[in-house]
LUMSE-13554 format. One line per 2 residues: number of its first residue (from 1); for each residue x, y, z of C-alpha. Coordinates in nm, 2 decimals, always signed. Layout:
N
NUM	X,Y,Z; ...
This chain:
185
1	-0.02,+0.46,-0.22; -0.20,+0.69,-0.47
3	-0.03,+0.74,-0.80; -0.16,+0.94,-1.10
5	-0.24,+0.69,-1.37; -0.08,+0.93,-1.62
7	+0.25,+0.94,-1.43; +0.46,+0.86,-1.74
9	+0.32,+1.16,-1.93; +0.38,+1.42,-1.65
11	+0.63,+1.68,-1.75; +0.88,+1.58,-1.47
13	+0.88,+1.22,-1.60; +0.90,+1.33,-1.96
15	+1.21,+1.54,-1.88; +1.36,+1.23,-1.71
17	+1.28,+1.03,-2.02; +1.43,+1.29,-2.26
19	+1.75,+1.34,-2.05; +1.80,+0.97,-1.98
21	+1.64,+0.76,-2.26; +1.82,+0.44,-2.16
23	+1.83,+0.47,-1.78; +1.50,+0.64,-1.70
25	+1.31,+0.31,-1.61; +1.58,+0.24,-1.34
27	+1.53,+0.60,-1.21; +1.15,+0.56,-1.21
29	+1.18,+0.23,-1.01; +1.39,+0.40,-0.75
31	+1.14,+0.69,-0.73; +0.85,+0.45,-0.68
33	+1.05,+0.27,-0.41; +1.09,+0.60,-0.23
35	+0.73,+0.69,-0.28; +0.62,+0.35,-0.15
37	+0.84,+0.36,+0.16; +0.73,+0.72,+0.24
39	+0.36,+0.62,+0.21; +0.42,+0.30,+0.41
41	+0.57,+0.50,+0.70; +0.35,+0.80,+0.66
43	+0.67,+1.01,+0.66; +0.79,+1.25,+0.39
45	+1.13,+1.26,+0.55; +1.21,+0.93,+0.40
47	+1.50,+0.98,+0.16; +1.59,+0.80,-0.16
49	+1.90,+0.66,+0.01; +1.69,+0.53,+0.30
51	+1.45,+0.36,+0.06; +1.72,+0.23,-0.17
53	+1.66,-0.10,-0.34; +1.99,-0.28,-0.39
55	+1.86,-0.47,-0.70; +1.86,-0.15,-0.90
57	+2.14,-0.15,-1.16; +2.27,+0.20,-1.07
59	+2.45,+0.39,-0.81; +2.24,+0.59,-0.56
61	+2.43,+0.91,-0.64; +2.35,+0.87,-1.02
63	+1.98,+0.82,-0.95; +1.96,+1.10,-0.70
65	+2.12,+1.34,-0.95; +1.88,+1.24,-1.23
67	+1.57,+1.26,-1.01; +1.68,+1.60,-0.87
69	+1.74,+1.73,-1.22; +1.38,+1.63,-1.31
71	+1.26,+1.79,-0.99; +1.10,+1.45,-0.88
73	+1.28,+1.48,-0.54; +1.40,+1.78,-0.34
75	+1.76,+1.87,-0.27; +1.75,+1.64,+0.04
77	+1.64,+1.34,-0.17; +1.28,+1.34,-0.04
79	+0.94,+1.37,-0.20; +0.88,+1.74,-0.25
81	+0.66,+1.89,+0.02; +0.41,+2.03,-0.23
83	+0.36,+1.68,-0.39; +0.33,+1.52,-0.04
85	+0.06,+1.76,+0.07; -0.13,+1.73,-0.26
87	-0.14,+1.34,-0.26; -0.08,+1.21,+0.09
89	-0.27,+1.48,+0.29; -0.62,+1.41,+0.15
91	-0.57,+1.03,+0.18; -0.45,+1.06,+0.55
93	-0.75,+1.29,+0.62; -0.99,+1.03,+0.46
95	-0.84,+0.75,+0.67; -0.87,+0.95,+0.99
97	-1.24,+1.03,+0.90; -1.31,+0.66,+0.83
99	-1.14,+0.56,+1.15; -1.36,+0.80,+1.34
101	-1.67,+0.68,+1.16; -1.58,+0.32,+1.24
103	-1.54,+0.41,+1.61; -1.88,+0.58,+1.61
105	-2.03,+0.27,+1.45; -1.87,+0.04,+1.71
107	-2.00,+0.26,+1.99; -2.35,+0.26,+1.84
109	-2.35,-0.12,+1.82; -2.15,-0.22,+2.13
111	-2.18,+0.08,+2.36; -1.96,+0.38,+2.46
113	-1.68,+0.16,+2.58; -1.64,-0.04,+2.26
115	-1.27,-0.12,+2.22; -1.17,+0.03,+2.55
117	-1.05,-0.30,+2.69; -0.82,-0.37,+2.39
119	-1.04,-0.67,+2.29; -1.14,-0.78,+1.95
121	-1.38,-0.49,+1.89; -1.18,-0.18,+1.82
123	-0.88,-0.31,+2.00; -0.66,-0.34,+1.70
125	-0.81,-0.07,+1.48; -0.95,+0.26,+1.61
127	-0.94,+0.18,+1.98; -0.70,+0.25,+2.26
129	-0.35,+0.34,+2.16; -0.35,+0.19,+1.82
131	-0.12,+0.36,+1.57; -0.26,+0.56,+1.28
133	-0.36,+0.33,+1.00; -0.09,+0.46,+0.77
135	+0.19,+0.40,+1.01; +0.36,+0.06,+0.97
137	+0.37,-0.15,+1.29; +0.64,-0.37,+1.14
139	+0.97,-0.23,+1.28; +1.17,-0.36,+0.99
141	+1.21,-0.14,+0.68; +1.00,-0.27,+0.39
143	+1.29,-0.38,+0.19; +1.41,-0.60,+0.48
145	+1.09,-0.79,+0.52; +1.10,-1.16,+0.45
147	+1.00,-1.25,+0.11; +0.90,-1.60,+0.00
149	+1.18,-1.79,-0.15; +0.96,-2.03,-0.34
151	+0.72,-1.90,-0.61; +0.36,-1.96,-0.54
153	+0.18,-2.23,-0.73; -0.07,-2.09,-0.98
155	-0.43,-2.09,-0.87; -0.64,-2.37,-1.01
157	-1.01,-2.42,-1.03; -1.15,-2.65,-0.77
159	-1.23,-3.00,-0.88; -1.60,-3.09,-0.89
161	-1.57,-3.28,-0.56; -1.40,-2.98,-0.39
163	-1.67,-2.74,-0.53; -1.95,-2.97,-0.41
165	-1.79,-3.00,-0.06; -1.75,-2.62,-0.04
167	-2.12,-2.57,-0.15; -2.24,-2.82,+0.11
169	-2.03,-2.65,+0.38; -2.19,-2.31,+0.29
171	-2.54,-2.47,+0.28; -2.49,-2.62,+0.63
173	-2.35,-2.30,+0.77; -2.61,-2.05,+0.62
175	-2.91,-2.26,+0.57; -3.04,-2.36,+0.23
177	-2.92,-2.10,-0.02; -3.06,-2.10,-0.37
179	-2.86,-2.31,-0.61; -2.61,-2.13,-0.83
181	-2.65,-2.13,-1.20; -2.51,-2.43,-1.37
183	-2.17,-2.38,-1.53; -2.23,-2.38,-1.91
185	-1.88,-2.53,-1.98
């Protein structure tokens, strides 16, 4: 999903901040949930009610009214058509162009029937009846997807023995690579 890095300074968000100084972060979270769901499905017709996140500490009607007032959503509770065309349109066009380029590359390498049999080459991406890259293949709405219940353990650096074993595995797989620089620590 493409988002302007200066989103908090855009006039629509500044109006939301001025009119709702205490509640605007909740409204912004709801807006970004709508934006993410619309981008994930590739469909501007996604409404705020359809993308609602139950964890938000607000009633949908309150949020919809605030976002409508700031003109961040249209009267139907969707991303405005002009914003959708401005942001999503160019990205979708680039993805279609990249998909076509990938198909040409596969054909150049593997022949004109690359991916036609649904195999590994082009079968899942760019070949046959594969969906557009922006269309989610998961039939569940994003807010209903399973989320991990246990937090992930923080990443740790490998032990010297693990690093040596990994290096040896790479050396055996690729031949004799040059040695990496010694760690100064």
